[in-house]
PAZAPA-4460 file (N, C-alpha, C; in steps of 0.05 Angstrom, whole numbers, plus 32768, in hexadecimal, padded with zeros to 4 digits):
% residues 162
    n_x    n_y    n_z   ca_x   ca_y   ca_z    c_x    c_y    c_z   seq   type   mol
   7CA4   7F94   805B   7CB8   7F89   806C   7CB1   7F99   8089     1      M     A
   7CB8   7F84   809D   7CAF   7F88   80B9   7CC1   7F9D   80C2     2      A     A
   7CBC   7FAC   80D4   7CCA   7FBE   80E4   7CC8   7FBA   8102     3      Q     A
   7CD7   7FC5   8110   7CD8   7FC6   812E   7CDC   7FE2   8136     4      Y     A
   7CC8   7FEC   814A   7CC8   8003   8153   7CCA   8001   8172     5      T     A
   7CE1   8007   817D   7CE3   8006   819C   7CD0   8015   81AB     6      P     A
   7CC4   8007   81BC   7CB0   8014   81CF   7CB8   8025   81E6     7      P     A
   7CC9   8037   81DD   7CD8   8048   81F2   7CC6   8059   8205     8      L     A
   7CB1   8062   81F6   7C9A   8070   8209   7C90   805F   821E     9      R     A
   7C89   8046   8216   7C7D   8033   8229   7C90   802A   8240    10      D     A
   7CAB   8028   8237   7CBE   801F   824A   7CC4   8037   825B    11      M     A
   7CC4   804F   8253   7CC4   8066   8265   7CAF   8066   827B    12      R     A
   7C96   8063   8270   7C81   8063   827F   7C81   804E   8295    13      F     A
   7C85   8035   828E   7C86   801F   82A0   7C9A   8022   82B5    14      V     A
   7CB4   8029   82A9   7CCC   8029   82C0   7CC8   8041   82D1    15      L     A
   7CC3   8057   82C5   7CC7   8070   82D7   7CAD   807A   82E0    16      F     A
   7C98   8079   82D4   7C80   8082   82DB   7C6F   806E   82ED    17      E     A
   7C6C   8056   82E4   7C62   8040   82F1   7C6E   8035   830A    18      L     A
   7C88   802D   8303   7C99   8021   8318   7CA9   802F   832B    19      L     A
   7CAD   8049   831E   7CBE   805D   8332   7CDB   8053   8331    20      G     A
   7CE6   804C   831A   7D02   8043   8319   7D16   805A   8323    21      A     A
   7D0F   8074   8320   7D21   8087   832B   7D27   8084   834B    22      N     A
   7D10   8081   8357   7D10   807C   8375   7D20   8063   837B    23      E     A
   7D1B   804D   836C   7D28   8036   8371   7D48   8037   8369    24      A     A
   7D4F   8044   8356   7D6C   8048   834E   7D78   8058   8366    25      L     A
   7D6B   806C   8373   7D78   807B   8387   7D7E   806B   83A0    26      A     A
   7D6F   8055   83A5   7D78   8043   83BA   7D86   8029   83B1    27      G     A
   7D90   8024   8397   7DA2   8011   8391   7DBD   801A   8396    28      L     A
   7DCC   800D   83A6   7DE9   8014   83A7   7DF7   8010   838E    29      P     A
   7E08   8028   8385   7E14   8026   8370   7E05   8032   8357    30      G     A
   7DED   8039   835F   7DDB   8044   8349   7DCD   805E   834C    31      H     A
   7DD8   806A   8362   7DCF   8083   836A   7DCB   8098   8354    32      E     A
   7DE2   809D   8344   7DE4   80AE   832F   7DD4   80A7   8314    33      G     A
   7DCC   808F   8316   7DBF   8089   82FB   7D9F   8090   82FC    34      L     A
   7D99   80A0   82E7   7D80   80AE   82E4   7D71   80A4   82CD    35      D     A
   7D59   80AD   82CB   7D47   80A7   82B5   7D54   80B2   829A    36      E     A
   7D5F   80C8   8296   7D6A   80CF   827D   7D7E   80BC   8273    37      D     A
   7D8F   80B4   8286   7DA6   80A1   827F   7D9B   8086   8277    38      T     A
   7D89   807B   8286   7D7A   8060   8280   7D70   8064   8264    39      V     A
   7D5E   807A   8260   7D52   807D   8246   7D65   8080   8231    40      M     A
   7D7B   808B   8234   7D90   808D   821F   7D98   8074   8219    41      A     A
   7D9F   8061   822B   7DA6   8048   8224   7D93   8039   8216    42      V     A
   7D77   803C   821D   7D63   802B   8211   7D60   8038   81F4    43      L     A
   7D62   8052   81F1   7D60   805C   81D5   7D72   804F   81C6    44      E     A
   7D8B   804E   81CD   7DA3   8041   81BC   7D9C   8022   81B6    45      E     A
   7D92   8016   81CB   7D8B   7FFB   81C3   7D74   7FF7   81B0    46      A     A
   7D62   800A   81B3   7D4E   800A   81A0   7D55   800F   8184    47      G     A
   7D6A   801E   8180   7D74   8024   8164   7D83   800E   8159    48      K     A
   7D91   7FFF   816C   7DA0   7FE4   8165   7D8B   7FCF   8160    49      F     A
   7D76   7FCE   8171   7D60   7FBA   816C   7D54   7FBF   814F    50      A     A
   7D4B   7FD6   814B   7D39   7FDC   8134   7D4D   7FDC   8118    51      A     A
   7D67   7FE7   811A   7D79   7FEA   8104   7D8B   7FD2   80FE    52      G     A
   7D91   7FC5   8110   7DA6   7FAA   810C   7D96   7F90   8110    53      V     A
   7D89   7F8C   8127   7D7E   7F72   812F   7D68   7F6B   8122    54      V     A
   7D55   7F7E   8120   7D3A   7F79   8110   7D3C   7F6F   80F5    55      Q     A
   7D4E   7F7C   80E4   7D4F   7F75   80C6   7D59   7F5B   80C4    56      P     A
   7D68   7F4F   80D8   7D71   7F33   80D5   7D5C   7F1E   80DB    57      L     A
   7D43   7F27   80E6   7D31   7F13   80EF   7D27   7F01   80D6    58      N     A
   7D20   7F0E   80C0   7D18   7EFD   80A8   7D2D   7EEE   809D    59      A     A
   7D46   7EF6   809E   7D5E   7EE9   8093   7D63   7ECE   80A5    60      V     A
   7D60   7ED0   80BE   7D64   7EBC   80D1   7D4E   7EA5   80C9    61      G     A
   7D35   7EAF   80C5   7D1D   7E9B   80BF   7D23   7E8A   80A8    62      D     A
   7D2D   7E9C   8090   7D31   7E91   8076   7D49   7E7C   807B    63      R     A
   7D60   7E89   8083   7D79   7E77   8082   7D80   7E60   8099    64      E     A
   7D77   7E6A   80B2   7D7B   7E56   80C7   7D9A   7E56   80CD    65      G     A
   7DA2   7E44   80DD   7DBC   7E3C   80E3   7DC2   7E23   80D3    66      C     A
   7DDE   7E22   80C8   7DE3   7E09   80BD   7DFC   7DF9   80C7    67      R     A
   7DFA   7DDF   80C8   7E0F   7DD2   80D2   7E20   7DC1   80BD    68      F     A
   7E37   7DC5   80B9   7E47   7DB8   80A8   7E51   7D9D   80B6    69      D     A
   7E48   7D87   80AF   7E51   7D6C   80BD   7E70   7D68   80BA    70      K     A
   7E77   7D6F   80A1   7E94   7D68   8099   7EA7   7D77   80AB    71      A     A
   7EA1   7D91   80B0   7EB3   7DA3   80BC   7EAD   7DA7   80D9    72      S     A
   7E93   7DA3   80E3   7E8B   7DA7   80FA   7E82   7DC3   8102    73      G     A
   7E85   7DD5   80EA   7E7A   7DEF   80EE   7E61   7DF5   80EF    74      E     A
   7E57   7E09   80FF   7E3C   7E12   80FE   7E3D   7E30   80EF    75      V     A
   7E2D   7E34   80DB   7E29   7E4E   80D0   7E0E   7E58   80D8    76      T     A
   7E0E   7E74   80E2   7DF8   7E83   80EB   7DEC   7E92   80D0    77      T     A
   7DD7   7E9A   80D2   7DC7   7EA9   80BA   7DDB   7EC1   80B4    78      P     A
   7DD8   7EC9   809A   7DE6   7EDE   8094   7DE1   7EFA   80A3    79      T     A
   7DF6   7F06   80AC   7DEF   7F1D   80BB   7DF2   7F1A   80D8    80      G     A
   7DEB   7F03   80E4   7DE9   7EFF   8101   7E04   7F03   810D    81      F     A
   7E1B   7EF7   8103   7E36   7EFC   810D   7E3E   7F1A   810F    82      K     A
   7E38   7F24   80F7   7E42   7F44   80F7   7E2F   7F53   810B    83      A     A
   7E15   7F4D   810E   7E06   7F5A   8126   7E11   7F55   813F    84      A     A
   7E1A   7F3D   8144   7E24   7F38   815D   7E3E   7F44   8163    85      Y     A
   7E4E   7F4C   8150   7E64   7F58   8152   7E60   7F77   8157    86      A     A
   7E4C   7F82   814D   7E42   7F9B   8154   7E37   7F9D   816F    87      Q     A
   7E29   7F8A   8175   7E1E   7F87   8192   7E35   7F8A   81A6    88      Y     A
   7E46   7F77   819E   7E5F   7F77   81B4   7E6F   7F92   81B3    89      V     A
   7E73   7F9D   819A   7E81   7FB7   819A   7E72   7FCC   81A9    90      E     A
   7E57   7FCC   81A8   7E48   7FE3   81B6   7E48   7FDD   81D5    91      A     A
   7E52   7FC7   81DD   7E54   7FC4   81FA   7E38   7FB5   8205    92      G     A
   7E25   7FAC   81F5   7E0D   7FA1   8200   7E10   7F88   8213    93      W     A
   7E23   7F75   820C   7E23   7F5F   821E   7E2B   7F67   823E    94      P     A
   7E37   7F7B   8240   7E44   7F81   825A   7E2F   7F92   826D    95      S     A
   7E18   7F9C   825F   7E06   7FB1   8268   7E01   7FAD   8288    96      L     A
   7DF7   7F96   8291   7DEE   7F91   82AC   7E02   7F80   82BB    97      A     A
   7E1C   7F7D   82B2   7E2F   7F6C   82BB   7E3F   7F7B   82D0    98      C     A
   7E4B   7F69   82E0   7E5E   7F77   82F9   7E77   7F82   82EA    99      D     A
   7E7A   7F9A   82F6   7E94   7FAA   82EC   7EAF   7F99   82F2   100      P     A
   7EAD   7F88   8306   7EC6   7F78   830D   7ECD   7F68   82F7   101      A     A
   7EBB   7F5F   82E7   7EBF   7F4E   82CD   7EBD   7F5E   82B3   102      Y     A
   7EBC   7F74   82B3   7EBC   7F88   829A   7EA0   7F8F   8293   103      G     A
   7E8E   7F8E   82A6   7E71   7F97   82A1   7E6C   7FB3   82A6   104      G     A
   7E54   7FBE   829D   7E51   7FD9   82A2   7E42   7FDE   82BC   105      Q     A
   7E37   7FC7   82CA   7E2A   7FCB   82E2   7E0E   7FD7   82E2   106      G     A
   7E01   7FDA   82CD   7DE6   7FE6   82CE   7DD0   7FD2   82D9   107      L     A
   7DBF   7FDA   82E7   7DA7   7FC8   82F3   7D9C   7FB7   82DC   108      P     A
   7D93   7F9E   82E7   7D85   7F8B   82D5   7D6E   7F97   82C5   109      A     A
   7D62   7FAA   82D2   7D48   7FB1   82C4   7D4E   7FBF   82AB   110      F     A
   7D67   7FCC   82A8   7D72   7FDA   8290   7D77   7FC4   827B   111      V     A
   7D85   7FAF   8283   7D8D   7F99   8270   7D74   7F8A   8269   112      N     A
   7D61   7F87   8277   7D47   7F78   8271   7D3A   7F88   8260   113      N     A
   7D3A   7FA3   8262   7D2B   7FB5   824F   7D39   7FB4   8232   114      S     A
   7D53   7FB1   8232   7D62   7FAF   821A   7D58   7F95   820C   115      V     A
   7D5B   7F7E   821B   7D54   7F67   8214   7D38   7F63   8208   116      Y     A
   7D25   7F71   8213   7D0A   7F71   8209   7D0A   7F7C   81ED   117      E     A
   7D1B   7F90   81E7   7D18   7F9F   81CB   7D26   7F88   81BD   118      M     A
   7D3F   7F7D   81C0   7D4E   7F6B   81B0   7D3F   7F54   81A9   119      F     A
   7D2F   7F46   81BC   7D1D   7F32   81B9   7D06   7F38   81A8   120      N     A
   7CFC   7F4D   81AC   7CE4   7F55   819D   7CED   7F5B   817C   121      S     A
   7D04   7F63   817B   7D0F   7F69   8160   7D17   7F4E   814F   122      A     A
   7D23   7F3C   8160   7D2E   7F24   8151   7D33   7F10   816A   123      N     A
   7D21   7F02   8170   7D23   7EEC   8188   7D3B   7ED7   8180   124      Q     A
   7D3D   7ECF   8166   7D50   7EB8   8161   7D6E   7EC6   8162   125      A     A
   7D72   7EE0   815B   7D8B   7EED   815D   7D93   7EF2   817C   126      W     A
   7D80   7EF5   818C   7D83   7EFC   81A9   7D8D   7EE2   81B8   127      L     A
   7D84   7ECD   81AC   7D8A   7EB2   81BD   7DA9   7EB2   81C0   128      M     A
   7DB7   7EBB   81AD   7DD6   7EBA   81B1   7DDF   7ECA   81C9   129      Y     A
   7DD6   7EE1   81CB   7DDE   7EF4   81E2   7DD0   7EEC   81F8   130      A     A
   7DB6   7EE5   81F8   7DA5   7EDE   820F   7DB3   7EC5   8220   131      G     A
   7DBB   7EB2   820E   7DC4   7E9B   821B   7DDE   7EA3   822A   132      L     A
   7DEE   7EB2   821D   7E07   7EBD   8228   7E03   7EC8   8244   133      S     A
   7DF1   7EDB   8246   7DE8   7EE9   825E   7DDF   7ED5   8275   134      H     A
   7DCE   7EC2   826C   7DC7   7EAE   827E   7DDF   7E9C   828B   135      S     A
   7DF4   7E97   827A   7E0B   7E8C   8284   7E1C   7E9E   8297   136      A     A
   7E1A   7EB5   8292   7E25   7ECB   82A2   7E1A   7EC9   82BC   137      Y     A
   7DFF   7ECA   82C0   7DF2   7ECB   82D6   7DF2   7EB2   82E7   138      E     A
   7DF2   7E9D   82D8   7DF7   7E80   82E7   7E14   7E81   82F4   139      C     A
   7E29   7E8A   82E5   7E44   7E89   82F0   7E44   7E9F   8307   140      L     A
   7E38   7EB4   8307   7E38   7EC9   831A   7E2C   7EBA   8335   141      M     A
   7E1B   7EAC   8330   7E0C   7EA1   834A   7E16   7E88   8354   142      A     A
   7E23   7E78   8344   7E2A   7E5D   8348   7E46   7E54   8342   143      H     A
   7E54   7E68   8335   7E6C   7E5E   832A   7E83   7E61   8342   144      G     A
   7E99   7E54   8340   7EB2   7E5B   8352   7EBD   7E6F   8348   145      S     A
   7ED1   7E78   8358   7EE1   7E8F   8356   7EF2   7E8D   8339   146      D     A
   7EFB   7E74   8337   7F0C   7E6D   8322   7EFA   7E6A   8307   147      A     A
   7EE3   7E62   8309   7ED7   7E65   82F2   7ECB   7E7F   82E9   148      Q     A
   7EC3   7E8F   82FC   7EBE   7EAA   82F9   7ED3   7EB9   82E9   149      K     A
   7EED   7EB6   82F3   7F02   7EC3   82EA   7F08   7EBA   82CB   150      A     A
   7F04   7EA0   82C6   7F08   7E96   82AC   7EF1   7E9E   8298   151      L     A
   7ED7   7E98   829F   7EC3   7E9D   828D   7EB7   7EBA   828A   152      Y     A
   7EB5   7EC6   82A1   7EA5   7EE0   82A1   7EAE   7EF6   8292   153      L     A
   7ECA   7EFB   8293   7ED1   7F13   8281   7ECB   7F0D   8263   154      P     A
   7ECF   7EF6   825B   7EC7   7EF2   823D   7EAC   7EF1   8237   155      K     A
   7E9B   7EE8   824A   7E7D   7EE8   8245   7E72   7F06   8248   156      L     A
   7E7D   7F16   825B   7E76   7F31   825D   7E7E   7F42   8246   157      V     A
   7E94   7F3D   823D   7EA1   7F4B   8224   7E90   7F46   8209   158      S     A
   7E86   7F2D   8209   7E7B   7F23   81F0   7E8E   7F13   81E1   159      G     A
   7EA8   7F11   81E9   7EBA   7EFF   81D8   7EAF   7EE2   81D8   160      E     A
   7EA7   7ED9   81EB   7E9B   7EBD   81EE   7E7E   7EBF   81EE   161      W     A
   7E71   7EAC   81E0   7E53   7EAB   81E3   7E4E   7E8E   81DE   162      T     A
***
């Protein structure tokens, strides 16, 4: 059975030794107190989620795929995908790099990108659900009207809508 091992040492090296993320964080407004230990704690938890929840569903997704019931108009995802998404939401992963004004945690995009790298490596098909939602969030942040932002962003950020 395939396994996923999060590349945490490689991520620490690239982010903090190669790219100097500590220095960059010190210059980012609102992130002055964010440090290597905090970022790595977030990435370690994401790695556990990727390895323990997301990756085991990879083969299930390949075997089952999504199913569309023409009679009811309902789509069913592979076994375990919905429960994994509920855990993802409960853990606060959708809100990681989102604006606190809409319920987000306000972490820098590089943290979110590192988390998504692990989730994608563990199970690309499953991440498409969350990834598309975050893309919709980014699009609305950049181009949405205030009314659209007020309506859609809190539910996208919380993970209630996807």
